[in-house]
TORBABA-910808 format. One record per residue (C-alpha): x, y, z; residue number from 0; residue in one letter. Coordinates in steps of 0.05 Angstrom, whole numbers. Layout:
TORBABA-910808
SITE,X,Y,Z,NUM,a
...
END
This chain:
TORBABA-910808
SITE,3094,5669,4355,0,m
SITE,3121,5628,4404,1,s
SITE,3160,5553,4386,2,n
SITE,3106,5514,4419,3,r
SITE,3051,5547,4385,4,k
SITE,3082,5537,4327,5,f
SITE,3096,5470,4339,6,k
SITE,3024,5459,4361,7,q
SITE,2998,5496,4293,8,d
SITE,3042,5449,4248,9,i
SITE,3018,5387,4289,10,l
SITE,2943,5412,4276,11,h
SITE,2957,5412,4209,12,i
SITE,2986,5342,4192,13,i
SITE,2936,5315,4246,14,g
SITE,2883,5341,4202,15,l
SITE,2915,5321,4131,16,f
SITE,2922,5257,4163,17,v
SITE,2856,5255,4186,18,l
SITE,2825,5276,4124,19,s
SITE,2860,5238,4076,20,q
SITE,2842,5172,4118,21,a
SITE,2774,5193,4109,22,v
SITE,2773,5198,4033,23,d
SITE,2810,5120,4025,24,l
SITE,2753,5095,4077,25,l
SITE,2693,5125,4031,26,c
SITE,2724,5115,3965,27,k
SITE,2738,5041,3986,28,s
SITE,2657,5034,4002,29,l
SITE,2618,5000,3949,30,k
SITE,2550,5047,3945,31,v
SITE,2481,5035,3915,32,t
SITE,2430,5087,3912,33,f
SITE,2359,5081,3909,34,k
SITE,2309,5153,3895,35,n
SITE,2379,5196,3884,36,r
SITE,2354,5226,3822,37,e
SITE,2301,5261,3860,38,v
SITE,2367,5309,3884,39,m
SITE,2401,5305,3812,40,n
SITE,2336,5334,3784,41,n
SITE,2337,5385,3825,42,l
SITE,2404,5402,3821,43,e
SITE,2394,5405,3738,44,k
SITE,2337,5448,3751,45,q
SITE,2394,5498,3790,46,n
SITE,2338,5493,3850,47,r
SITE,2363,5496,3922,48,n
SITE,2343,5447,3975,49,f
SITE,2362,5424,4038,50,v
SITE,2376,5361,4056,51,l
SITE,2380,5321,4119,52,a
SITE,2411,5251,4146,53,f
SITE,2420,5231,4221,54,w
SITE,2483,5244,4261,55,h
SITE,2506,5179,4267,56,g
SITE,2512,5162,4194,57,q
SITE,2541,5230,4179,58,m
SITE,2607,5206,4159,59,l
SITE,2586,5180,4097,60,l
SITE,2533,5221,4083,61,g
SITE,2581,5289,4083,62,w
SITE,2633,5251,4038,63,y
SITE,2572,5232,3980,64,l
SITE,2553,5305,3974,65,h
SITE,2621,5337,3965,66,r
SITE,2644,5379,3922,67,n
SITE,2576,5402,3912,68,k
SITE,2545,5481,3921,69,n
SITE,2522,5464,3993,70,f
SITE,2520,5497,4053,71,t
SITE,2534,5458,4114,72,a
SITE,2506,5473,4194,73,l
SITE,2561,5460,4243,74,i
SITE,2552,5471,4319,75,s
SITE,2603,5507,4353,76,k
SITE,2640,5450,4400,77,s
SITE,2709,5429,4392,78,k
SITE,2679,5369,4356,79,d
SITE,2648,5416,4311,80,g
SITE,2719,5444,4294,81,d
SITE,2747,5386,4268,82,l
SITE,2683,5370,4220,83,l
SITE,2686,5442,4196,84,a
SITE,2756,5433,4173,85,k
SITE,2747,5368,4145,86,l
SITE,2681,5402,4107,87,l
SITE,2719,5454,4080,88,k
SITE,2770,5405,4059,89,h
SITE,2711,5370,4017,90,w
SITE,2690,5451,3993,91,n
SITE,2632,5459,4032,92,y
SITE,2615,5526,4058,93,n
SITE,2606,5519,4135,94,v
SITE,2554,5563,4184,95,v
SITE,2570,5554,4253,96,r
SITE,2516,5544,4304,97,g
SITE,2461,5502,4333,98,s
SITE,2397,5496,4373,99,s
SITE,2431,5506,4439,100,s
SITE,2488,5565,4418,101,k
SITE,2484,5604,4364,102,g
SITE,2420,5574,4334,103,g
SITE,2372,5641,4310,104,d
SITE,2424,5670,4276,105,v
SITE,2454,5605,4243,106,a
SITE,2387,5588,4221,107,l
SITE,2377,5662,4197,108,g
SITE,2436,5647,4159,109,i
SITE,2419,5581,4122,110,m
SITE,2352,5605,4105,111,v
SITE,2386,5667,4064,112,d
SITE,2431,5613,4032,113,y
SITE,2379,5570,4021,114,a
SITE,2341,5631,3983,115,k
SITE,2400,5654,3944,116,n
SITE,2455,5611,3917,117,n
SITE,2459,5550,3962,118,e
SITE,2437,5484,3977,119,s
SITE,2432,5471,4051,120,i
SITE,2457,5402,4088,121,v
SITE,2450,5395,4164,122,l
SITE,2439,5337,4213,123,t
SITE,2372,5343,4239,124,p
SITE,2385,5311,4307,125,d
SITE,2453,5344,4323,126,g
SITE,2497,5360,4352,127,p
SITE,2469,5328,4422,128,k
SITE,2417,5288,4414,129,g
SITE,2365,5255,4423,130,k
SITE,2382,5209,4376,131,i
SITE,2341,5200,4309,132,n
SITE,2296,5254,4339,133,i
SITE,2287,5313,4292,134,m
SITE,2298,5382,4309,135,k
SITE,2253,5436,4275,136,a
SITE,2320,5471,4237,137,g
SITE,2313,5425,4174,138,a
SITE,2228,5429,4168,139,v
SITE,2233,5514,4187,140,i
SITE,2296,5527,4132,141,t
SITE,2255,5492,4074,142,a
SITE,2190,5525,4108,143,k
SITE,2225,5597,4101,144,k
SITE,2263,5592,4039,145,s
SITE,2216,5550,4003,146,k
SITE,2261,5503,3983,147,a
SITE,2243,5428,3987,148,p
SITE,2268,5385,4038,149,l
SITE,2299,5313,4016,150,i
SITE,2314,5268,4072,151,l
SITE,2368,5209,4056,152,v
SITE,2377,5147,4102,153,g
SITE,2446,5113,4101,154,i
SITE,2457,5040,4128,155,g
SITE,2524,5001,4124,156,y
SITE,2529,4928,4127,157,k
SITE,2597,4927,4154,158,r
SITE,2610,4975,4215,159,k
SITE,2633,4992,4281,160,k
SITE,2584,5030,4324,161,i
SITE,2615,5072,4375,162,l
SITE,2589,5088,4450,163,k
SITE,2576,5165,4441,164,s
SITE,2505,5188,4441,165,w
SITE,2486,5175,4375,166,d
SITE,2512,5108,4371,167,k
SITE,2559,5141,4309,168,f
SITE,2572,5095,4252,169,e
SITE,2639,5079,4215,170,i
SITE,2630,5035,4160,171,p
SITE,2690,4979,4154,172,k
SITE,2736,4987,4091,173,f
SITE,2705,4960,4023,174,f
SITE,2629,4953,4061,175,s
SITE,2570,4955,4016,176,t
SITE,2525,5016,4029,177,v
SITE,2450,5035,4018,178,n
SITE,2431,5109,4014,179,a
SITE,2355,5113,4000,180,v
SITE,2325,5183,3987,181,y
SITE,2258,5208,3993,182,s
SITE,2211,5245,3950,183,d
SITE,2222,5327,3954,184,p
SITE,2179,5354,4017,185,v
SITE,2146,5419,3995,186,f
SITE,2130,5464,4056,187,v
SITE,2083,5509,4058,188,n
SITE,2113,5580,4075,189,s
SITE,2044,5595,4116,190,d
SITE,2033,5534,4150,191,l
SITE,2017,5542,4221,192,s
SITE,2057,5533,4279,193,f
SITE,2013,5466,4296,194,t
SITE,2012,5442,4223,195,d
SITE,2091,5452,4219,196,t
SITE,2098,5413,4283,197,s
SITE,2062,5352,4260,198,e
SITE,2113,5358,4201,199,l
SITE,2164,5355,4234,200,i
SITE,2141,5288,4274,201,l
SITE,2124,5264,4195,202,d
SITE,2186,5276,4167,203,c
SITE,2218,5248,4236,204,e
SITE,2176,5180,4215,205,r
SITE,2195,5176,4146,206,k
SITE,2280,5202,4163,207,l
SITE,2263,5136,4216,208,n
SITE,2238,5089,4159,209,e
SITE,2289,5110,4104,210,l
SITE,2344,5085,4151,211,q
SITE,2311,5025,4164,212,v
SITE,2302,5009,4084,213,e
SITE,2379,5030,4081,214,a
SITE,2405,4988,4136,215,n
SITE,2364,4924,4102,216,n
SITE,2416,4894,4064,217,f
SITE,2367,4821,4053,218,g
SITE,2337,4848,3978,219,t
SITE,2355,4890,3931,220,k
SITE,2339,4964,3931,221,l
END
């Protein structure tokens, strides 16, 4: 290994360590209020696998809240995905690489296999490139083929910075109040027709957007 390559690797490791520590520090400072989280807790107590989905723009805390569990995460094969994959491994996720545009069929098959057997699945259904808050088929299809229930999560930050990215990525400010709102489990019939499955994807998209609106409402208590 050359000296230059060695230095690059060391700097990369240091950068990842600094990033993971900074994100941990930020997320630990947040004041999170949960609504309906018991639906997920009950499934975990029953040792039931499930599929969990939240929008790409709110994924920073979405990933953090569900760390150190028996979860497999679907992450794109992009360069940004490389960094996220390393961060998620720091949070003890099992990471599968792929997306609807690259490696999607193989990744989806792996996700279904995990959901059928040992692990629950976490993904961002509008990622990795959008359109923003428009649900792709992956979450519903994984739930359908694995017979695992689907849970949707809206995440709202009271104080935040919104980046100029396709997903309007949100970074909460330190010590911000946060709402995390969970749906009831969505059970997807494995015999559902293509048309009915497409309609269910739209229904789940509407539901997740409703949860997101509710999570962003800090005028009243959840």
